[in-house]
C-alpha positions, -999 to +999 in steps of 0.1 A: +540-547+007+537-573-017+529-578-054+499-600-063+500-615-098+483-645-116+510-667-129+500-696-154+464-693-138+476-694-102+475-665-078+510-655-067+521-632-040+556-618-041+562-607-007+586-577-003+580-566-038+560-537-047+546-523-080+556-510-102+582-534-112+595-544-145+587-577-162+627-583-162+626-578-122+598-603-117+614-629-140+646-624-119+626-626-085+611-660-099+648-674-104+638-680-141+665-681-168+653-655-193+671-671-223+648-702-218+614-689-214+585-669-233+563-647-215+527-634-222+517-602-201+481-595-199+472-614-230+501-601-252+535-617-259+563-596-243+593-596-267+624-602-245+639-571-257+614-551-239+612-570-206+632-541-190+607-515-202+573-535-194+557-524-161+539-551-139+512-542-112+493-561-089+463-579-107+483-584-138+484-617-155+515-635-168+517-668-187+551-683-187+566-712-207+602-726-207+618-744-236+630-779-229+654-799-250+639-832-260+659-867-266+646-866-302+663-834-312+632-812-310+621-786-285+592-793-260+572-765-241+565-767-204+546-745-179+575-726-159+580-746-128+560-726-102+563-750-072+601-739-071+594-701-069 
């Protein structure tokens, strides 16, 4: 069994995981720090407070960005590092 998602425009297979999962479980499986990312699920922003309630199924689309502190005191936004997942 595996969960097939599109993450930041790329097909991703999560072997050993089966739907339905919560968005919080998918984020944990990707080893992402929840306090440093924003997630769009199927075209809608997913509020962090609801991640444990949002069901994720094969075929769903996620767009994930993480916040990076810059040297000028501002925040930069970058796509979540998918190569390390």
